[in-house]
N, C-alpha and C positions, 0 to 999 in steps of 0.2 A: 405522074402528072403533077403531083403536089408534094413539096418538101416542107416540113415543119421543123422549126428550131425554137425551143423554149429558152427563156432567160429570166433572170430576176430572183432566183432562189438564193438562199443563204442561211446564216445562223441568226436567229432573233429570239429575244426573250418573250416568254408568255405575256400576252396583253399587247404586244406590238403589232405592227402592220407590215405588209409586204405587197408589192405589185408584181405579178408575173406577166410576161409577155410571150407571145408565140408568133414568130414571123413566118409567113407563108410565101412560097414561090408561086409563079404563074400569074396569069391574067384572069383567072376564073374563080378567085377567092370567094366572091359573093354567091357562087353556085353551091357552096357547101354550108350545111349546118355545122357548127363547131361545138366541141365538147372539151371539158377538162375532166381528167381522171387522176387518181392518185394511188400509189401503192406504198404502204408502210412495210417496214421489215417484217418478214414472216407472214404477211397477210396477202390476200388476193387483191388484185386491182379493183378499185371501186369508183363508181360514178361520182362526180362532184357537181358539175354545172353544165348547162346546155344553153345555146343561143341559136336562134333561127338565122336564115341567110342574110337578112337585112337588119338584124338586131331588134326586131319588133317584139319578140317573145323570148322569155328566159325561163329556165327551170333549175331547181337546186335540190341536192340531197338534203334531207331533213337536218342532218348534222351540221350543215354549214349555211342554211338559208338566211339566217339573220346576220351573218358575219361576212359572207363572201358576195362579191358582185362581178358577174361576167359581162364583158362588153366587147365590141369590135369596132375597128375603123377600116372599112373595106377599101377606102382609097389608099390606105397604107399597108394593106394586106396583113393586118395585125389583129390578133386576138389578145384580150387581157383578162386577168383575174386579180381583182383587188381583194386582199385578205386582211380583215381587221380582227382585233381581239383574238389573236392567235393563242391556241392551246397546245400543250405538249402532244396531244393526240392528233394534231394536224401534221406532225412530222411524217414526211413521206416524199417519194419522188413524184412530182407532178408532171403529167403528160397532157399535151393537147392532141386532139384528134379531129379529123374531118370526115363528114358523112355526106355522101353524094345523094343518097336516096331517102334521107330522113325527112318525112313530111310533117313531123311534129317534134317539138322539143321533149315530148314524153319518151321518145326513143333514147334509151340510155344503156344499151348493152354493148359491151366491148366488141363483140363479133360483128356488129353492124357498122363499125367504123371502117373506113377505107384507107386512111393514112394516119400515121402516128409520128410524133416527134420522139426524140430520144430521152426526153425528160430533164427536169431541173430539180435539184434537191432542196427541200425546205426542212430545216431543223429548228425546232422550237425548244428552248431550254426553260426549265422551271426554277 
């Protein structure tokens, strides 16, 4: 029902900024809570940020909460992740995900997500 395509990744120096986008198909984008996850080489996929259906509520992993901003434009079927003050440890493939039955942005488990994009690579050099 939903296809997700991430973009905006690339190579950036530590301290720099990047904005990731996730374009969603379908006419029911606002029916889904949205999430960003990331997976660094050799590590498990981890939660990054969450946003409610209409963007009223957000939640962040402790490691990114002061540097990352999640947002969405439902009229454009697009999810965003603004990343500031990048650190080498932010290097990872970033995935967007849609959750049909997440009643709270506190839900941040991968297995609760219904749809996934294929990811976009962010590489931070030091």
